[in-house]
MARBA-3410 file (N, C-alpha, C, O; in Angstrom, 1 decimal):
188
110.9,77.5,82.1,109.8,77.6,83.1,108.5,77.8,82.4,108.4,78.5,81.4 ~ 107.5,77.1,82.9,106.1,77.3,82.3,105.3,78.2,83.2,105.1,77.9,84.4 ~ 104.8,79.3,82.6,104.1,80.3,83.3,102.6,80.3,82.9,102.3,80.4,81.7 ~ 101.7,80.3,83.8,100.3,80.4,83.5,100.0,81.9,83.7,100.2,82.5,84.7 ~ 99.5,82.6,82.6,99.0,83.9,82.7,97.5,83.8,82.9,96.8,83.3,82.0
97.1,84.2,84.0,95.7,84.1,84.5,94.7,84.9,83.7,94.8,86.1,83.7 ~ 93.8,84.3,83.0,92.8,85.1,82.3,91.6,85.2,83.2,90.8,84.3,83.4 ~ 91.5,86.4,83.8,90.5,86.7,84.7,89.4,87.6,84.1,88.7,88.3,84.8 ~ 89.4,87.6,82.8,88.3,88.3,82.0,88.6,89.7,81.7,87.8,90.5,81.2 ~ 89.8,90.2,82.1,90.3,91.5,81.9,91.8,91.4,81.6,92.4,90.4,81.8
92.4,92.6,81.3,93.8,92.6,81.2,94.4,92.5,79.8,93.7,92.1,78.9 ~ 95.6,92.8,79.7,96.3,92.8,78.4,97.1,91.5,78.3,98.3,91.5,78.4 ~ 96.4,90.4,78.2,96.9,89.0,78.2,98.0,88.8,77.2,99.0,88.3,77.4 ~ 97.7,89.2,75.9,98.6,88.9,74.9,99.9,89.5,75.0,100.9,88.9,74.8 ~ 99.9,90.9,75.4,101.2,91.5,75.4,102.0,91.0,76.7,103.2,90.9,76.6
101.3,90.6,77.7,102.1,90.0,78.9,102.7,88.7,78.5,103.8,88.4,78.8 ~ 101.8,87.8,77.8,102.3,86.5,77.3,103.6,86.7,76.4,104.6,86.1,76.6 ~ 103.5,87.6,75.5,104.6,87.8,74.5,105.8,88.3,75.2,106.9,87.8,75.0 ~ 105.7,89.2,76.2,106.8,89.7,77.0,107.5,88.6,77.8,108.7,88.5,77.9 ~ 106.7,87.7,78.4,107.2,86.6,79.2,107.9,85.6,78.3,108.9,85.0,78.7
107.4,85.4,77.1,108.0,84.5,76.1,109.4,85.2,75.7,110.4,84.5,75.7 ~ 109.4,86.5,75.5,110.7,87.1,75.1,111.7,87.1,76.3,112.9,87.2,76.0 ~ 111.2,86.9,77.5,112.1,86.8,78.7,112.5,85.3,78.9,113.2,85.0,79.9 ~ 112.0,84.4,78.1,112.5,83.1,78.2,111.6,82.0,78.8,111.9,80.9,79.0 ~ 110.3,82.4,79.0,109.3,81.5,79.6,108.5,80.8,78.5,108.4,81.3,77.4
108.0,79.7,78.8,106.9,79.0,78.1,105.6,79.5,78.7,105.5,79.4,79.9 ~ 104.6,80.0,77.9,103.5,80.6,78.5,102.2,79.9,78.1,102.1,79.5,76.9 ~ 101.2,79.9,78.9,99.9,79.4,78.6,99.0,80.4,79.2,99.1,80.7,80.4 ~ 98.0,81.0,78.4,97.0,81.9,78.9,95.8,81.1,79.3,95.2,80.5,78.3 ~ 95.3,81.1,80.5,94.2,80.2,80.9,93.5,80.7,82.1,94.0,81.5,82.9
92.3,80.2,82.3,91.6,80.3,83.6,91.2,78.9,84.2,90.5,78.8,85.2 ~ 91.8,77.8,83.6,91.5,76.5,83.9,92.4,76.0,85.1,93.6,76.1,85.0 ~ 91.8,75.7,86.2,92.5,75.3,87.5,93.6,74.3,87.3,94.7,74.4,87.8 ~ 93.2,73.2,86.5,94.2,72.1,86.3,95.4,72.6,85.5,96.5,72.2,85.9 ~ 95.1,73.3,84.5,96.2,73.9,83.7,97.1,74.8,84.5,98.3,74.8,84.4
96.5,75.7,85.3,97.3,76.5,86.1,98.1,75.7,87.1,99.3,76.0,87.2 ~ 97.5,74.7,87.7,98.2,73.9,88.6,99.4,73.2,88.1,100.3,72.9,88.8 ~ 99.4,72.9,86.8,100.5,72.2,86.2,101.7,73.1,85.8,102.8,72.6,85.3 ~ 101.5,74.3,85.9,102.6,75.3,85.6,103.5,75.5,86.8,103.2,75.2,88.0 ~ 104.7,76.1,86.5,105.7,76.4,87.5,105.4,77.7,88.2,105.7,77.9,89.4
104.9,78.7,87.5,104.7,80.0,88.0,103.4,80.6,87.5,102.8,80.2,86.5 ~ 102.9,81.6,88.3,101.6,82.2,88.0,101.7,83.7,87.8,102.3,84.4,88.7 ~ 101.2,84.3,86.7,101.2,85.7,86.5,99.8,86.2,86.4,99.0,85.6,85.7 ~ 99.4,87.2,87.2,98.1,87.8,87.1,98.4,89.2,86.6,98.9,90.1,87.2 ~ 97.9,89.4,85.3,98.2,90.7,84.6,97.3,91.8,85.1,96.4,91.7,85.8
97.7,93.0,84.6,96.9,94.2,84.9,95.9,94.6,83.9,95.6,93.9,83.0 ~ 95.4,95.9,84.1,94.4,96.5,83.4,93.0,96.0,83.7,92.7,94.8,83.5 ~ 92.2,96.8,84.4,90.9,96.4,84.7,90.4,97.2,86.0,91.1,98.2,86.4 ~ 89.3,96.7,86.6,88.8,97.4,87.7,88.8,96.4,88.8,88.4,95.2,88.7 ~ 89.3,96.8,90.0,89.5,96.0,91.2,88.3,95.1,91.5,88.4,93.9,91.6
87.1,95.7,91.7,85.9,95.0,92.2,85.5,94.0,91.1,85.2,92.9,91.5 ~ 85.6,94.3,89.9,85.2,93.4,88.8,86.2,92.2,88.8,85.9,91.1,88.5 ~ 87.5,92.5,89.0,88.5,91.5,89.0,88.2,90.5,90.2,88.3,89.3,90.0 ~ 87.9,91.0,91.3,87.6,90.1,92.5,86.4,89.3,92.2,86.4,88.1,92.6 ~ 85.4,89.9,91.6,84.2,89.1,91.3,84.5,88.1,90.3,84.0,86.9,90.4
85.3,88.4,89.2,85.6,87.4,88.2,86.4,86.3,88.8,86.1,85.1,88.5 ~ 87.3,86.6,89.6,88.2,85.5,90.3,87.2,84.6,91.1,87.5,83.4,91.1 ~ 86.2,85.2,91.8,85.3,84.4,92.6,84.4,83.5,91.8,84.2,82.4,92.1 ~ 83.9,84.1,90.6,83.0,83.3,89.7,83.8,82.2,89.0,83.3,81.2,88.7 ~ 85.1,82.4,88.8,85.9,81.4,88.2,86.5,80.4,89.2,87.3,79.5,88.9
86.1,80.6,90.4,86.6,79.8,91.6,88.2,79.8,91.6,88.8,78.8,91.8 ~ 88.8,81.0,91.5,90.2,81.1,91.4,90.8,81.8,92.7,92.0,82.0,92.8 ~ 89.9,82.3,93.5,90.4,83.1,94.7,91.2,82.1,95.6,92.3,82.4,96.0 ~ 90.6,80.9,95.9,91.3,80.0,96.7,92.6,79.5,96.0,93.6,79.2,96.6 ~ 92.5,79.3,94.7,93.7,78.8,94.0,94.8,79.8,94.1,96.0,79.4,94.4
94.6,81.1,94.0,95.7,82.1,94.1,96.2,82.1,95.6,97.4,82.1,95.8 ~ 95.3,82.0,96.6,95.7,82.0,98.0,96.6,80.8,98.3,97.6,80.9,98.9 ~ 96.1,79.6,97.7,96.9,78.3,98.0,98.2,78.4,97.2,99.3,78.0,97.6 ~ 98.2,79.0,96.0,99.4,79.1,95.2,100.5,79.9,96.1,101.6,79.4,96.2 ~ 100.1,81.0,96.5,101.0,81.9,97.3,101.3,81.2,98.6,102.5,81.3,99.1
100.4,80.6,99.3,100.6,79.9,100.5,101.6,78.8,100.4,102.3,78.4,101.3 ~ 101.7,78.2,99.2,102.6,77.1,98.9,103.9,77.6,98.4,104.8,76.8,98.0 ~ 104.1,78.9,98.5,105.4,79.6,98.2,105.8,79.3,96.7,106.9,79.2,96.3 ~ 104.7,79.2,95.8,105.0,79.1,94.4,105.1,80.5,93.8,104.4,81.4,94.2 ~ 106.0,80.6,92.8,106.3,82.0,92.2,105.0,82.7,91.6,104.3,82.1,90.8
104.8,83.9,92.0,103.7,84.7,91.6,104.1,86.0,91.2,104.9,86.7,91.9 ~ 103.7,86.5,90.0,104.0,87.8,89.5,102.6,88.5,89.3,101.8,88.1,88.5 ~ 102.4,89.6,90.0,101.2,90.4,89.9,101.6,91.7,89.3,102.4,92.5,89.8 ~ 100.9,92.0,88.1,101.2,93.2,87.4,100.1,94.2,87.5,98.9,93.8,87.2 ~ 100.3,95.4,88.0,99.3,96.4,88.2,98.2,95.9,89.0,98.3,95.8,90.2
97.0,95.7,88.4,95.9,95.2,89.1,96.2,93.8,89.7,95.6,93.5,90.8 ~ 97.0,93.0,89.1,97.4,91.7,89.7,98.2,91.9,90.9,98.2,90.9,91.7 ~ 98.8,93.0,91.2,99.5,93.3,92.5,98.4,93.8,93.4,98.4,93.4,94.6 ~ 97.6,94.7,93.0,96.7,95.4,93.8,95.7,94.5,94.5,95.4,94.7,95.7 ~ 95.2,93.4,93.8,94.2,92.5,94.4,94.8,91.7,95.6,94.1,91.1,96.3
96.1,91.7,95.8,96.7,91.0,96.9,96.5,91.7,98.2,96.7,91.1,99.2 ~ 96.2,93.0,98.1,96.1,93.8,99.4,94.7,93.6,100.0,93.7,93.1,99.4 ~ 94.6,94.1,101.2,93.3,93.9,102.0,92.1,94.6,101.4,91.1,94.0,101.3 ~ 92.3,95.8,100.9,91.1,96.6,100.4,91.5,97.6,99.3,92.7,97.9,99.1 ~ 90.5,98.0,98.6,90.7,99.0,97.6,89.5,99.9,97.7,88.3,99.5,97.9
89.8,101.3,97.6,88.7,102.3,97.6,88.1,102.4,96.2,87.1,103.2,96.0 ~ 88.6,101.8,95.2,88.0,101.9,93.8,86.6,101.4,93.8,86.3,100.4,94.4 ~ 85.7,102.2,93.1,84.3,101.8,93.0,83.6,101.8,94.2,82.6,101.0,94.3 ~ 83.9,102.6,95.2,83.2,102.6,96.5,83.7,101.7,97.5,83.2,101.7,98.7 ~ 84.8,100.9,97.2,85.4,100.0,98.2,85.1,98.6,98.0,84.0,98.1,97.8
86.2,97.8,98.0,86.1,96.3,97.9,87.2,95.6,98.7,88.3,96.2,98.9 ~ 86.9,94.5,99.1,87.9,93.6,99.8,88.7,93.0,98.7,88.2,92.6,97.6 ~ 90.1,92.8,99.0,91.0,92.1,98.1,91.2,90.8,98.7,90.5,90.3,99.6 ~ 92.3,90.1,98.2,92.7,88.8,98.7,93.2,88.8,100.1,93.1,87.8,100.8 ~ 93.7,89.9,100.6,94.2,90.0,102.0,95.5,89.3,102.2,95.8,89.0,103.4
96.2,89.0,101.2,97.5,88.3,101.4,98.6,89.3,101.8,99.6,88.9,102.3 ~ 98.4,90.6,101.5,99.3,91.7,101.9,98.5,92.7,102.6,97.4,93.1,102.1 ~ 99.0,93.1,103.8,98.2,94.1,104.5,98.5,95.5,103.9,99.6,95.9,103.6 ~ 97.4,96.2,103.8,97.5,97.6,103.2,96.3,97.9,102.4,95.4,97.0,102.2 ~ 96.2,99.1,101.8,95.1,99.5,101.0,95.6,100.0,99.6,96.7,100.4,99.4
94.6,100.0,98.7,94.8,100.6,97.4,93.9,101.8,97.3,92.7,101.8,97.6 ~ 94.6,103.0,97.0,93.9,104.2,97.1,94.1,105.0,95.8,95.1,104.8,95.0 ~ 93.2,105.8,95.5,93.2,106.7,94.3,94.4,107.7,94.4,94.7,108.2,95.5 ~ 95.1,107.9,93.3,96.2,108.9,93.3,95.5,110.2,93.6,94.4,110.5,93.2 ~ 96.3,111.2,94.2,95.7,112.5,94.5,95.4,113.3,93.3,95.9,113.2,92.2
94.4,114.2,93.6,93.9,115.1,92.5,94.8,116.2,92.2,94.5,117.0,91.3 ~ 95.9,116.3,92.9,97.0,117.3,92.6,97.8,117.0,91.3,98.5,117.8,90.8 ~ 97.6,115.7,90.8,98.3,115.3,89.6,97.2,114.8,88.6,96.1,114.5,88.9 ~ 97.7,114.7,87.3,96.7,114.2,86.3,96.6,112.7,86.5,97.5,112.0,86.7 ~ 95.3,112.3,86.5,95.0,110.9,86.7,94.1,110.4,85.6,93.1,111.1,85.3
94.4,109.3,85.0,95.4,108.3,85.3,96.9,108.7,85.1,97.2,109.6,84.2 ~ 97.7,108.1,85.8,99.2,108.3,85.7,99.6,107.3,84.5,99.6,106.1,84.6 ~ 99.9,108.0,83.4,100.2,107.3,82.2,101.5,107.8,81.7,101.7,109.0,81.6 ~ 102.5,106.9,81.5,103.8,107.3,81.0,104.9,106.7,81.9,104.7,105.9,82.8 ~ 106.1,107.1,81.6,107.4,106.6,82.1,107.6,107.3,83.5,107.4,108.5,83.6
108.1,106.5,84.4,108.5,107.1,85.7,109.6,106.2,86.3,109.8,105.1,85.9 ~ 110.3,106.8,87.2,111.5,106.2,87.8,111.1,105.3,89.0,110.4,105.7,89.9 ~ 111.7,104.1,89.0,111.6,103.2,90.1,113.0,102.7,90.4,113.5,101.9,89.5 ~ 113.7,103.0,91.5,115.0,102.5,91.9,116.0,102.7,90.7,116.7,101.8,90.3 ~ 116.0,104.0,90.2,116.9,104.4,89.2,116.8,103.7,87.8,117.7,103.8,87.0
115.6,103.1,87.6,115.2,102.6,86.3,113.9,103.1,85.9,113.0,103.4,86.8 ~ 113.6,103.3,84.6,112.3,103.8,84.1,111.4,102.7,83.6,111.8,101.8,82.8 ~ 110.2,102.8,84.1,109.2,101.8,83.7,107.9,102.5,83.3,107.7,103.7,83.6 ~ 107.0,101.9,82.6,105.9,102.5,82.0,104.6,102.2,82.9,104.3,101.0,83.3 ~ 103.9,103.2,83.3,102.8,103.2,84.2,101.5,103.5,83.4,101.5,104.3,82.5
100.4,102.9,83.9,99.0,103.3,83.4,98.1,102.9,84.5,97.5,101.8,84.5 ~ 97.8,103.8,85.4,96.9,103.5,86.6,96.4,104.7,87.2,96.9,105.8,87.1 ~ 95.3,104.6,87.9,94.7,105.6,88.7,94.7,105.3,90.2,94.5,106.3,91.0 ~ 95.0,104.1,90.6,95.1,103.7,92.0,96.4,103.0,92.3,97.1,102.5,91.4 ~ 96.8,103.1,93.5,98.2,102.6,93.9,98.1,102.0,95.3,97.2,102.2,96.1
99.0,101.1,95.5,99.0,100.3,96.7,99.9,101.1,97.8,100.9,101.7,97.5 ~ 99.4,101.0,99.1,100.0,101.6,100.2,100.1,100.5,101.3,99.2,100.4,102.1 ~ 101.2,99.7,101.2,101.4,98.6,102.2,101.5,99.1,103.7,102.1,100.2,103.9 ~ 101.0,98.3,104.6,101.2,98.7,106.0,102.7,98.5,106.4,103.2,99.2,107.3 ~ 103.3,97.5,105.8,104.7,97.2,106.1,105.6,97.6,105.0,105.7,97.0,104.0
106.3,98.8,105.2,107.1,99.3,104.1,108.3,98.4,103.8,109.0,98.6,102.7 ~ 108.6,97.5,104.6,109.7,96.5,104.4,109.5,95.6,103.1,110.5,95.1,102.6 ~ 108.3,95.5,102.7,108.0,94.6,101.6,108.2,95.4,100.3,108.2,94.8,99.2 ~ 108.4,96.7,100.3,108.5,97.5,99.2,110.0,97.6,98.7,110.9,97.9,99.5 ~ 110.2,97.1,97.5,111.5,97.1,96.9,111.7,98.2,95.9,112.8,98.4,95.4
110.7,98.9,95.6,110.7,100.0,94.7,109.6,101.0,94.9,108.4,100.6,94.9 ~ 109.9,102.2,95.1,108.9,103.3,95.3,108.8,104.2,94.0,109.8,104.2,93.2 ~ 107.7,104.8,93.9,107.5,105.8,92.8,106.9,107.0,93.4,106.1,106.9,94.3 ~ 107.2,108.2,92.8,106.6,109.4,93.2,105.8,109.9,92.1,106.2,110.1,91.0 ~ 104.5,110.1,92.4,103.6,110.7,91.4,102.4,111.3,92.2,101.4,110.6,92.4
102.6,112.6,92.7,101.5,113.1,93.5,101.6,112.6,95.0,101.2,113.3,95.9 ~ 102.1,111.4,95.1,102.3,110.8,96.4,103.4,109.7,96.2,103.7,109.4,95.1 ~ 103.9,109.2,97.3,104.9,108.1,97.2,104.1,106.9,97.5,103.5,106.7,98.5 ~ 104.2,106.0,96.4,103.5,104.7,96.5,104.4,103.6,96.2,105.5,103.8,95.6 ~ 104.0,102.3,96.5,104.7,101.1,96.2,104.6,100.8,94.7,103.5,100.6,94.2
105.8,100.8,94.1,105.8,100.5,92.6,106.2,99.0,92.5,105.9,98.4,91.4 ~ 106.9,98.5,93.5,107.4,97.1,93.4,107.4,96.5,94.8,107.9,97.2,95.7 ~ 106.8,95.3,95.1,106.7,94.7,96.3,107.2,93.2,96.2,107.0,92.6,95.2 ~ 107.9,92.8,97.2,108.4,91.4,97.3,108.1,90.9,98.7,108.4,91.5,99.7 ~ 107.4,89.7,98.7,107.1,89.1,100.0,106.9,87.6,99.7,106.0,87.1,99.0
107.8,86.8,100.3,107.8,85.3,100.1,108.0,85.0,98.6,109.0,85.5,98.0 ~ 107.1,84.4,98.0,107.1,84.0,96.5,106.5,85.1,95.7,106.5,84.9,94.4 ~ 106.1,86.2,96.2,105.4,87.2,95.5,106.3,88.3,94.9,107.2,88.8,95.6 ~ 106.1,88.6,93.7,106.7,89.8,93.1,105.6,90.5,92.5,104.9,90.0,91.7 ~ 105.3,91.8,93.0,104.2,92.6,92.5,104.7,93.9,92.0,105.5,94.5,92.7
104.3,94.3,90.8,104.7,95.6,90.3,103.5,96.5,89.8,102.6,95.9,89.2 ~ 103.5,97.7,90.1,102.4,98.7,89.8,102.6,99.0,88.3,101.6,99.2,87.6 ~ 103.8,99.1,87.8,104.0,99.4,86.4,103.8,98.2,85.5,103.6,97.1,85.9 ~ 104.0,98.4,84.2,103.8,97.4,83.2,105.1,97.0,82.6,105.5,97.6,81.6 ~ 105.7,95.9,83.1,106.9,95.5,82.5,106.8,95.1,81.0,107.7,95.3,80.2
105.6,94.7,80.6,105.4,94.2,79.2,105.4,95.5,78.2,105.4,95.3,77.0 ~ 105.3,96.6,78.8,105.3,97.9,78.0,106.5,98.8,78.3,106.6,99.9,77.9 ~ 107.5,98.2,79.1,108.6,99.0,79.6,109.9,98.6,78.9,111.0,98.7,79.5 ~ 109.9,98.2,77.6,111.0,98.0,76.7,112.1,97.1,77.4,111.7,96.2,78.1 ~ 113.3,97.4,77.2,114.4,96.5,77.7,114.4,96.4,79.3,114.6,95.3,79.8
114.1,97.4,79.9,114.0,97.3,81.5,112.9,96.3,81.9,113.1,95.6,82.8 ~ 111.8,96.3,81.2,110.7,95.5,81.5,111.0,94.0,81.2,110.8,93.1,82.0 ~ 111.7,93.7,80.0,112.1,92.4,79.7,113.1,91.9,80.6,113.2,90.7,81.0 ~ 114.1,92.7,81.0,115.1,92.3,82.0,114.4,91.9,83.3,114.8,90.9,83.9 ~ 113.5,92.7,83.8,112.8,92.4,85.1,112.1,91.0,84.9,112.2,90.1,85.7
111.4,90.9,83.9,110.7,89.6,83.6,111.6,88.4,83.5,111.4,87.3,84.0 ~ 112.8,88.7,82.8,113.8,87.6,82.7,114.4,87.2,84.0,114.7,86.0,84.2 ~ 114.6,88.2,84.9,115.2,87.9,86.2,114.2,87.1,87.0,114.5,86.1,87.7 ~ 112.9,87.4,86.9,111.8,86.7,87.6,111.7,85.2,87.1,111.6,84.3,87.9 ~ 111.8,85.1,85.7,111.7,83.7,85.1,112.9,82.9,85.6,112.7,81.8,86.0
114.1,83.4,85.6,115.3,82.7,86.0,115.3,82.4,87.5,115.7,81.3,87.9 ~ 114.7,83.2,88.4,114.7,83.0,89.8,113.6,82.0,90.2,113.8,81.4,91.3 ~ 112.6,81.9,89.4,111.4,81.0,89.8,111.7,79.5,89.8,110.8,78.7,90.1
END
């Protein structure tokens, strides 16, 4: 399978690409519409700021591409910020609209815990690596396939149609992360 890792001007592109390759995919890192369109699957990586990511997607004319990709039921993997931008809104940076493909909001983790949440945490009896200050809270809990507890219970993994979104970083999650990516590659 050929995966386009979307270069939206932020994110840990190289480590995501390497992890997907280790999971069996052929990978191209790009922001070119035609190159993305020729791929089988699309991965939007994490690390960055919600509002800046949405601005960059708009400036690169990729907002509609992502919407059409998901609307066409093509395989999509959103990692951390790549999952968060799928939701309606985020309160990060004073508030921003997201792609609105999933109903719900992205909110800051509570001040009762150390923020950012950095390190290993459990999701459905498996441990994954997290690095984030904001988390998704879907309106429909039925799309959540993995929850995480860190000051609050938030969506760590969502599945809806062709979407797989994860708050954690599978590319930094050792064998468990490569297994998750490998399963996504095989299923796509």
